[in-house]
VEXDREN-2710 file (C-alpha; in Angstrom, 1 decimal):
% VEXDREN-2710
k/r/px/py/pz
1/MET/202.6/-50.1/-37.3
2/LYS/198.8/-50.4/-37.3
3/LYS/196.9/-47.9/-39.2
4/TYR/193.4/-46.8/-38.0
5/ASP/190.6/-45.0/-39.7
6/VAL/190.5/-42.6/-36.8
7/VAL/192.7/-41.7/-33.8
8/ILE/191.0/-39.8/-31.0
9/ILE/193.0/-37.7/-28.6
10/GLY/191.6/-37.5/-25.1
11/SER/188.9/-39.7/-23.4
12/GLY/186.3/-37.2/-22.3
13/ILE/182.7/-37.8/-23.0
14/SER/182.8/-36.2/-26.5
15/SER/185.8/-38.4/-27.5
16/ILE/184.1/-41.6/-26.2
17/ILE/180.8/-40.8/-27.9
18/SER/182.7/-40.1/-31.1
19/GLY/184.5/-43.5/-30.7
20/LEU/181.2/-45.3/-30.2
21/ILE/179.5/-43.7/-33.2
22/LEU/182.5/-44.5/-35.5
23/THR/182.9/-48.1/-34.3
24/LYS/179.2/-48.6/-34.7
25/HIS/179.8/-47.6/-38.3
26/ARG/182.6/-50.2/-38.6
27/LYS/185.5/-47.7/-38.4
28/SER/188.7/-48.8/-36.8
29/VAL/189.3/-46.4/-33.9
30/CYS/191.7/-45.9/-31.0
31/ILE/191.5/-43.4/-28.1
32/LEU/194.7/-42.0/-26.5
33/GLU/194.4/-40.8/-22.9
34/GLN/197.3/-39.2/-21.0
35/HIS/196.0/-40.2/-17.6
36/TYR/195.4/-43.5/-15.8
37/THR/191.7/-42.8/-15.5
38/PRO/189.4/-42.1/-18.6
39/GLY/186.4/-39.8/-18.7
40/GLY/187.8/-36.3/-18.2
41/TYR/185.4/-34.2/-16.0
42/THR/183.0/-37.2/-16.0
43/HIS/185.3/-39.5/-14.0
44/SER/184.7/-40.1/-10.3
45/PHE/186.8/-41.5/-7.5
46/THR/186.3/-43.4/-4.3
47/LYS/188.1/-42.8/-1.0
48/ASN/187.5/-44.7/2.2
49/GLY/184.5/-46.4/0.6
50/VAL/182.9/-43.1/-0.3
51/MET/182.3/-42.1/-3.9
52/TYR/182.8/-38.5/-5.3
53/ASP/182.1/-37.0/-8.7
54/THR/184.5/-34.5/-10.0
55/GLY/182.4/-32.7/-12.6
56/ALA/179.3/-34.7/-13.6
57/HIS/176.8/-34.2/-10.9
58/TYR/173.5/-34.4/-12.8
59/ILE/172.3/-34.6/-16.4
60/GLY/169.1/-33.7/-18.3
61/ALA/167.3/-35.0/-21.3
62/LEU/167.3/-38.6/-20.1
63/ASP/163.6/-39.5/-20.1
64/LYS/162.5/-41.8/-22.9
65/GLY/162.4/-39.9/-26.1
66/ARG/164.6/-37.1/-24.9
67/PRO/167.8/-36.2/-26.7
68/PHE/170.4/-37.9/-24.4
69/HIS/168.2/-41.0/-23.9
70/THR/167.8/-41.2/-27.7
71/LEU/171.5/-41.0/-28.3
72/LEU/172.4/-43.7/-25.7
73/THR/169.6/-45.9/-27.2
74/TYR/171.2/-45.4/-30.6
75/LEU/174.6/-46.4/-29.2
76/ASP/173.1/-49.6/-27.6
77/ILE/174.1/-48.5/-24.1
78/PRO/172.1/-50.3/-21.4
79/MET/170.8/-47.6/-19.1
80/ASP/169.4/-49.7/-16.2
81/GLY/171.5/-49.1/-13.2
82/LEU/173.5/-46.1/-14.6
83/PHE/171.1/-43.3/-13.6
84/PHE/168.5/-42.4/-11.0
85/PRO/165.9/-39.6/-11.2
86/LEU/166.3/-36.6/-8.9
87/ASP/163.3/-35.2/-7.2
88/ARG/161.0/-34.3/-10.1
89/HIS/159.0/-31.9/-7.9
90/GLY/162.0/-29.9/-7.0
91/TYR/165.5/-31.0/-8.1
92/ASP/167.2/-27.7/-7.8
93/ILE/166.7/-25.3/-4.9
94/LEU/167.9/-21.8/-5.7
95/GLU/168.6/-19.7/-2.6
96/PHE/168.8/-16.0/-3.0
97/PRO/169.3/-13.5/-0.2
98/SER/165.6/-12.5/-0.1
99/PHE/163.8/-15.5/-1.6
100/SER/164.1/-19.2/-2.5
101/VAL/162.6/-21.0/-5.4
102/GLU/162.6/-24.6/-6.7
103/TYR/163.0/-25.7/-10.3
104/ALA/161.0/-28.8/-11.1
105/CYS/161.0/-31.4/-13.9
106/ASP/157.9/-29.8/-15.2
107/TYR/157.5/-26.4/-16.9
108/GLU/154.1/-25.8/-15.3
109/GLN/155.3/-26.5/-11.8
110/THR/158.3/-24.3/-12.2
111/ILE/156.2/-21.5/-13.6
112/SER/153.8/-21.9/-10.7
113/ASN/156.7/-21.8/-8.2
114/LEU/158.1/-18.6/-9.6
115/SER/154.7/-17.0/-10.0
116/THR/154.0/-17.6/-6.3
117/ILE/157.0/-15.3/-5.5
118/PHE/156.6/-12.9/-8.4
119/ARG/152.8/-12.7/-8.6
120/LYS/152.6/-9.6/-10.8
121/GLU/155.0/-11.2/-13.2
122/SER/153.2/-14.5/-13.7
123/ASP/152.4/-13.8/-17.4
124/ALA/155.9/-12.7/-18.2
125/ILE/157.3/-15.9/-16.5
126/ARG/155.0/-18.1/-18.6
127/ARG/155.9/-16.3/-21.9
128/TYR/159.6/-16.6/-21.1
129/PHE/159.4/-20.4/-20.6
130/ASP/157.2/-20.8/-23.7
131/TYR/160.0/-19.1/-25.6
132/VAL/162.7/-21.3/-24.0
133/LYS/160.8/-24.4/-25.2
134/LYS/160.3/-22.9/-28.7
135/VAL/164.0/-22.0/-29.1
136/ALA/165.2/-25.4/-27.8
137/LEU/163.1/-27.2/-30.5
138/GLN/165.0/-25.3/-33.2
139/PHE/168.4/-26.9/-32.6
140/PRO/169.0/-29.7/-35.2
141/THR/171.4/-31.7/-33.0
142/TYR/169.1/-31.4/-30.0
143/GLU/165.9/-32.5/-31.6
144/TYR/167.7/-34.5/-34.4
145/ASP/166.1/-32.6/-37.3
146/SER/168.1/-32.9/-40.5
147/SER/166.4/-29.7/-41.8
148/TYR/166.3/-26.5/-39.9
149/ASP/165.8/-22.7/-40.4
150/GLU/169.3/-21.3/-40.6
151/ALA/168.1/-17.7/-40.3
152/SER/166.3/-18.5/-37.1
153/MET/169.3/-20.3/-35.7
154/GLN/171.5/-17.3/-36.4
155/LYS/169.1/-15.0/-34.7
156/ILE/168.9/-17.0/-31.5
157/MET/172.6/-17.4/-31.4
158/ASN/173.2/-13.7/-31.9
159/THR/170.7/-12.6/-29.2
160/SER/171.9/-12.6/-25.6
161/LEU/170.1/-14.1/-22.7
162/GLN/170.0/-10.6/-21.2
163/ASP/168.3/-9.1/-24.2
164/VAL/165.6/-11.8/-24.0
165/LEU/165.1/-11.3/-20.3
166/ASP/164.7/-7.5/-20.8
167/THR/161.8/-8.2/-23.3
168/PHE/159.9/-10.1/-20.6
169/THR/160.8/-8.3/-17.3
170/ARG/163.0/-5.6/-15.9
171/ARG/163.0/-6.9/-12.4
172/PRO/166.5/-7.9/-11.4
173/ARG/165.3/-10.4/-8.8
174/LEU/163.2/-12.3/-11.3
175/GLN/165.9/-12.0/-14.0
176/SER/168.4/-13.6/-11.6
177/ALA/166.0/-16.5/-10.9
178/LEU/165.5/-17.0/-14.7
179/ALA/169.2/-16.7/-15.4
180/ALA/170.4/-19.0/-12.6
181/TYR/171.5/-21.7/-15.0
182/CYS/174.3/-19.5/-16.1
183/THR/176.1/-21.5/-13.5
184/LEU/175.9/-24.5/-15.8
185/HIS/177.6/-22.8/-18.8
186/GLY/179.7/-20.2/-17.0
187/VAL/178.7/-17.2/-19.2
188/PHE/177.1/-14.0/-18.0
189/PRO/173.6/-13.2/-19.3
190/LYS/174.8/-10.3/-21.3
191/ASP/177.3/-12.5/-23.2
192/VAL/175.7/-15.9/-23.7
193/PRO/173.6/-16.7/-26.8
194/PHE/170.0/-17.3/-25.7
195/GLY/170.0/-20.5/-27.8
196/ILE/172.6/-22.1/-25.5
197/HIS/170.8/-21.1/-22.4
198/ALA/167.5/-22.4/-23.7
199/VAL/168.9/-25.9/-24.5
200/VAL/170.6/-26.2/-21.1
201/THR/167.4/-25.1/-19.3
202/ASP/165.0/-27.2/-21.5
203/SER/167.1/-30.4/-21.0
204/LEU/166.7/-30.2/-17.3
205/MET/163.1/-29.1/-17.2
206/HIS/162.0/-32.2/-19.0
207/SER/164.1/-34.8/-17.2
208/VAL/167.0/-34.7/-14.7
209/HIS/169.0/-37.6/-13.3
210/GLY/172.0/-38.3/-11.1
211/LEU/174.6/-40.8/-12.0
212/ARG/174.2/-44.0/-10.0
213/ASN/177.7/-45.2/-8.7
214/GLY/179.1/-42.0/-10.2
215/GLY/180.3/-40.7/-13.5
216/GLN/183.0/-43.4/-13.7
217/ALA/180.3/-46.2/-13.9
218/PHE/178.8/-44.3/-16.9
219/VAL/182.2/-43.9/-18.5
220/ASP/183.0/-47.6/-18.0
221/ALA/179.7/-48.7/-19.5
222/LEU/180.5/-46.6/-22.6
223/LEU/184.0/-48.0/-22.9
224/VAL/182.7/-51.6/-22.6
225/ARG/180.6/-51.0/-25.6
226/PHE/183.4/-49.2/-27.5
227/LYS/185.7/-52.1/-27.0
228/ASN/183.1/-54.7/-27.9
229/GLN/182.7/-52.9/-31.2
230/GLY/186.4/-53.2/-31.8
231/GLY/187.6/-49.9/-30.4
232/GLU/191.0/-49.7/-28.6
233/LEU/191.8/-47.5/-25.6
234/PHE/195.4/-46.7/-24.7
235/MET/195.9/-45.2/-21.2
236/GLN/198.9/-43.0/-20.1
237/GLU/199.7/-42.2/-23.7
238/LYS/200.2/-38.4/-23.7
239/VAL/200.4/-36.9/-27.2
240/VAL/203.6/-34.9/-27.6
241/ASP/203.9/-34.4/-31.4
242/LEU/201.9/-34.4/-34.6
243/ASP/203.8/-35.0/-37.8
244/ILE/202.3/-32.8/-40.6
245/GLU/202.9/-32.8/-44.3
246/ASN/200.8/-30.8/-46.8
247/SER/198.3/-29.8/-44.1
248/LEU/197.7/-33.5/-43.2
249/ILE/198.6/-35.2/-40.0
250/LYS/200.7/-38.2/-40.9
251/LYS/201.6/-39.5/-37.5
252/VAL/200.7/-39.0/-33.8
253/THR/203.5/-39.5/-31.4
254/THR/203.1/-40.1/-27.6
255/ALA/205.5/-39.6/-24.7
256/SER/206.2/-43.3/-24.6
257/GLY/207.7/-43.2/-28.1
258/LYS/204.7/-44.9/-29.7
259/HIS/203.4/-43.8/-33.1
260/PHE/199.8/-43.9/-34.3
261/ILE/198.7/-43.5/-37.9
262/ALA/195.2/-42.8/-39.1
263/GLU/193.3/-41.3/-42.0
264/TRP/191.5/-38.9/-39.6
265/ILE/192.4/-37.4/-36.2
266/ILE/189.7/-36.2/-33.8
267/SER/190.9/-34.1/-30.9
268/GLY/188.7/-34.1/-27.7
269/ILE/191.2/-32.1/-25.7
270/HIS/191.1/-28.3/-25.3
271/PRO/191.3/-26.6/-28.7
272/LYS/194.2/-24.4/-27.6
273/ALA/196.1/-27.5/-26.5
274/ILE/195.7/-29.3/-29.8
275/PHE/196.4/-26.2/-31.9
276/SER/199.6/-25.7/-30.0
277/PHE/201.0/-28.7/-31.9
278/VAL/200.1/-27.3/-35.3
279/ARG/200.5/-23.6/-34.7
280/LYS/203.1/-23.0/-37.5
281/HIS/200.6/-24.5/-40.0
282/LEU/197.8/-22.1/-39.1
283/LYS/197.1/-18.6/-40.4
284/LYS/198.3/-15.7/-38.2
285/ALA/194.8/-14.3/-38.1
286/PHE/193.5/-17.5/-36.6
287/THR/196.2/-17.9/-34.0
288/ASN/195.7/-14.3/-32.9
289/ARG/192.0/-15.0/-32.5
290/LEU/192.7/-18.2/-30.6
291/ASP/195.1/-16.4/-28.2
292/ASN/192.5/-13.8/-27.5
293/ILE/189.6/-16.2/-26.7
294/GLN/188.7/-16.0/-23.1
295/GLU/188.5/-19.1/-20.9
296/SER/185.5/-19.8/-18.8
297/ALA/186.0/-19.6/-15.0
298/SER/187.4/-22.5/-13.1
299/PHE/186.2/-23.8/-9.8
300/LEU/187.3/-24.9/-6.4
301/THR/185.7/-28.0/-5.0
302/ILE/185.4/-29.4/-1.5
303/TYR/184.8/-33.2/-1.2
304/GLY/183.5/-34.4/2.1
305/GLU/181.1/-36.3/4.2
306/PHE/178.3/-34.7/6.3
307/LYS/177.3/-36.8/9.4
308/ASP/174.5/-34.4/10.1
309/VAL/172.6/-33.5/6.9
310/LYS/169.4/-32.1/8.4
311/HIS/169.5/-29.1/6.1
312/PHE/169.5/-31.1/2.9
313/ALA/167.0/-33.3/1.3
314/PRO/168.2/-36.2/-0.8
315/LEU/167.8/-36.1/-4.6
316/LYS/168.2/-32.3/-4.7
317/ASN/170.9/-29.8/-5.5
318/TYR/171.3/-26.5/-3.7
319/TYR/172.5/-23.2/-5.1
320/TYR/173.3/-20.3/-2.8
321/PHE/173.6/-17.0/-4.6
322/GLN/175.0/-13.9/-2.9
323/GLN/173.6/-11.4/-5.4
324/GLU/170.2/-10.7/-6.9
325/SER/171.5/-8.9/-10.0
326/PRO/172.0/-11.0/-13.2
327/ASP/175.3/-9.3/-14.0
328/LYS/176.8/-10.5/-10.7
329/LEU/175.4/-14.1/-10.5
330/ILE/178.6/-15.8/-11.4
331/GLU/181.1/-13.0/-10.6
332/VAL/184.5/-14.2/-9.5
333/GLY/186.5/-11.8/-7.4
334/THR/189.5/-12.5/-5.2
335/ALA/190.2/-15.5/-3.0
336/SER/189.2/-13.5/0.1
337/ASP/185.8/-12.4/-1.3
338/THR/182.6/-14.1/-0.4
339/PRO/181.8/-16.6/-3.2
340/SER/179.1/-15.3/-5.6
341/CYS/177.6/-18.7/-5.8
342/ILE/178.0/-21.9/-3.9
343/PHE/176.7/-25.2/-5.4
344/LEU/176.1/-28.1/-3.1
345/SER/175.3/-31.5/-4.6
346/HIS/173.6/-33.8/-2.2
347/PRO/172.9/-37.0/-4.1
348/ASN/171.5/-40.2/-2.5
349/THR/171.5/-43.2/-4.7
350/LEU/170.1/-45.3/-1.8
351/ASP/172.5/-48.2/-2.6
352/ARG/175.9/-46.7/-2.1
353/LYS/177.6/-44.3/0.3
354/THR/178.0/-41.1/-1.6
355/GLY/179.9/-38.0/-0.6
356/GLN/178.9/-34.4/-0.8
357/THR/180.4/-31.9/-3.1
358/ILE/180.6/-28.1/-2.6
359/ILE/181.8/-26.0/-5.6
360/ILE/182.5/-22.3/-6.0
361/PRO/183.7/-20.4/-9.1
362/ALA/187.4/-19.6/-8.9
363/LYS/190.4/-18.3/-10.8
364/MET/193.8/-19.8/-11.6
365/GLU/195.4/-16.5/-10.5
366/TRP/194.5/-17.2/-6.9
367/PHE/197.0/-20.0/-7.0
368/LYS/199.5/-18.6/-9.5
369/ARG/202.3/-19.0/-6.9
370/TRP/202.0/-22.8/-7.0
371/GLU/201.0/-23.4/-10.7
372/ASN/204.4/-24.7/-11.7
373/LEU/205.0/-27.0/-8.8
374/CYS/204.4/-30.8/-9.2
375/SER/201.6/-32.5/-7.4
376/ASN/203.7/-33.8/-4.5
377/GLU/205.4/-30.4/-4.0
378/ARG/202.0/-28.7/-3.7
379/LYS/200.7/-31.4/-1.4
380/ASN/203.5/-30.7/1.0
381/ASP/203.4/-26.9/0.7
382/GLY/202.0/-25.4/3.8
383/ALA/201.0/-22.1/2.2
384/TYR/199.1/-23.9/-0.6
385/ASN/197.2/-26.0/1.9
386/SER/196.6/-23.0/4.1
387/ILE/194.9/-20.9/1.3
388/LYS/192.8/-23.9/0.4
389/GLN/191.6/-24.3/4.0
390/THR/191.0/-20.5/4.3
391/ILE/188.7/-20.5/1.3
392/ALA/187.0/-23.7/2.5
393/GLN/186.3/-22.0/5.9
394/LYS/185.0/-18.9/4.0
395/ILE/182.6/-21.2/2.2
396/LEU/181.3/-22.8/5.4
397/LYS/181.0/-19.4/7.1
398/THR/179.0/-18.1/4.1
399/LEU/176.7/-21.1/4.3
400/ALA/176.3/-20.6/8.0
401/SER/175.2/-17.0/7.4
402/ARG/172.5/-18.4/5.2
403/GLY/171.2/-20.7/7.9
404/VAL/173.1/-23.8/6.8
405/SER/175.3/-25.2/9.6
406/ILE/177.1/-28.3/8.5
407/ASP/178.0/-30.3/11.7
408/SER/180.6/-33.1/11.9
409/TRP/181.9/-32.4/8.4
410/LYS/184.9/-34.5/7.4
411/THR/187.0/-32.9/4.7
412/LEU/188.3/-35.4/2.2
413/ASP/190.0/-33.0/-0.1
414/ILE/190.0/-29.6/-1.7
415/SER/190.8/-29.3/-5.4
416/THR/191.8/-26.1/-7.1
417/PRO/192.0/-24.8/-10.7
418/ILE/195.5/-26.4/-10.8
419/THR/194.0/-29.8/-10.1
420/ASN/191.5/-29.2/-12.9
421/ARG/194.3/-28.2/-15.3
422/ASP/196.5/-31.2/-14.4
423/PHE/193.8/-33.9/-14.4
424/ASN/191.5/-32.7/-17.2
425/GLY/193.8/-30.7/-19.4
426/SER/191.8/-27.6/-19.4
427/ILE/193.5/-24.3/-19.9
428/ASP/193.8/-22.4/-16.6
429/GLY/191.6/-25.1/-15.1
430/SER/188.5/-23.8/-17.0
431/ALA/185.3/-25.6/-16.0
432/TYR/183.5/-25.2/-19.3
433/GLY/186.3/-24.8/-21.9
434/ILE/186.2/-21.5/-23.7
435/TYR/184.0/-18.7/-22.7
436/HIS/180.9/-19.4/-24.8
437/SER/179.9/-15.9/-25.6
438/ILE/178.2/-14.8/-28.8
439/ASP/181.6/-14.1/-30.2
440/ASN/182.7/-17.7/-29.8
441/THR/179.6/-19.7/-30.7
442/GLY/177.3/-20.2/-33.7
443/VAL/178.9/-19.4/-37.0
444/ARG/181.9/-18.1/-35.1
445/ALA/182.5/-21.3/-33.1
446/LEU/185.7/-23.3/-33.2
447/GLY/185.4/-26.5/-35.2
448/PRO/184.6/-29.2/-35.8
449/ARG/186.6/-28.6/-39.0
450/THR/190.1/-27.1/-38.8
451/HIS/192.7/-25.7/-41.1
452/ILE/194.5/-29.1/-40.9
453/ARG/192.6/-31.2/-43.5
454/ASN/192.3/-34.4/-41.5
455/LEU/191.9/-32.9/-38.1
456/LEU/188.5/-32.5/-36.4
457/ILE/187.9/-31.1/-32.9
458/THR/185.2/-32.0/-30.5
459/GLY/184.3/-31.3/-26.9
460/GLN/182.4/-28.7/-25.0
461/SER/184.5/-25.9/-26.4
462/THR/183.1/-26.6/-29.9
463/LEU/179.4/-26.5/-28.9
464/PHE/178.2/-25.8/-25.4
465/PRO/179.2/-27.1/-21.9
466/GLY/178.0/-30.0/-19.9
467/MET/177.7/-33.7/-20.6
468/LEU/174.9/-33.3/-23.1
469/GLY/176.8/-30.5/-25.0
470/ALA/179.9/-32.6/-25.1
471/ALA/178.0/-35.7/-26.3
472/ILE/176.3/-33.8/-29.1
473/SER/179.6/-32.2/-30.1
474/GLY/180.9/-35.8/-30.6
475/LEU/177.9/-36.5/-32.8
476/ARG/178.5/-33.3/-34.9
477/SER/182.2/-34.2/-35.4
478/CYS/181.4/-37.7/-36.5
479/GLY/178.9/-36.3/-38.9
480/HIS/181.8/-35.0/-41.0
481/LEU/183.0/-38.5/-41.5
482/ILE/179.9/-40.6/-41.9
483/GLY/177.2/-38.0/-42.8
484/ILE/175.4/-35.8/-40.4
485/ARG/172.1/-36.0/-42.2
486/SER/171.9/-39.8/-42.1
487/LEU/172.9/-39.8/-38.4
488/LEU/170.2/-37.3/-37.5
489/GLU/167.6/-39.3/-39.5
490/GLU/168.5/-42.5/-37.6
491/LEU/168.3/-40.7/-34.3
492/LYS/165.0/-39.0/-35.2
493/LYS/163.4/-42.5/-35.9
494/ILE/164.4/-43.7/-32.5
495/GLN/163.2/-40.6/-30.8
496/HIS/159.8/-40.8/-32.7
497/THR/159.4/-44.5/-31.7
498/ASN/160.2/-43.8/-28.1
499/ARG/157.9/-40.8/-27.8
500/LYS/155.0/-42.8/-29.3
501/GLY/155.7/-45.7/-26.9
END
């Protein structure tokens, strides 16, 4: 039986990034994935020659010298052909009932766009975005600074987005426009640490790209490098048991009966899933806290093709909000309610036929009746298919009420929170892992260290959501094995060189 330095459970972006960093530092590593496709929410699929992304629709911080570009450069990932820039002059169109505004890959342009609508608030808008930039620069694993002001970090992680908004403006319409990216982390303004919201916003304002040929092409490129560095990937190897002695994992067992031994285990699956294996070894206070951690909302997705796309420009994303109050931006009601927000991704890579994706926030409880059925049983269940179609028609009707009539629309598929749970291992199909409120982040965050001495956890639940958050979480977890300070110093050198160039 081969012994590894590190066994990684799950093959999401955080797991793969962890594997790349460790093999770059000559560690022997294997990744165990329960499904037949690696990548987690980053994977994509093709049907009838049309490509669809499941969760990774666009990504920020990819211009030269920006955090994600720097990390991929450090990992020797060739980026040519993997990404394409969205419309820098307006990549996100935010449609509210009484106004519309575009976010651009330029702070000044975005400030100008908002100030045109909220003329009396132009000074407040500028001061708000100045503060966003200032706060984002304070994150050590975003700007790769090995030294940072811990007191300042605690302050920005203990201050909510809503509290910050209230210091600049009391106008609900403007607050809603500034808080629109709550859709990208799934936390209400009153709950989310301003630090998380600032990093998510800043990463997009500097640079935003789509994934050419889908997220799967990106995953494949990462895995090619991982394997070239000696890493091993085992597909359809679902972990079913962890053998623990003296608070150490001695052996990882999969459903196929195989055993994997390593000095360290890194789990990239949902924290609640991995802790379920070691629950009896954990303190009661911790398991009680874990049980009470709220999950982020899930989502329902329509995958399809639009023959007539006159309403949509390429290289842009569209958000349709039903409310102009920040406390209702991402509200999830019942399956029969009008969706609080509809996200429509309309990529155009110019060299491949790409499908459109429509997403709304959703709840597992809408589909509780079918959550214990197997995939084939649900597929053939008339009532299950009926509720999916009813919700899809509600979405199209809502879009039509906003002046968006999608003609000749061919539905490929409709995925639900059950689909997300089964294919991505998220609890209740959550889109962003745990609910990243002030109570669950910063000094109160889960991981990377755990009460099991050789178990580290990584993933968006340990830091913040999205591809960038997941990637940086992998960096933080590896830092416990090979030294976070030296990692950050290496990355800072690359970033400094790229920015000078």
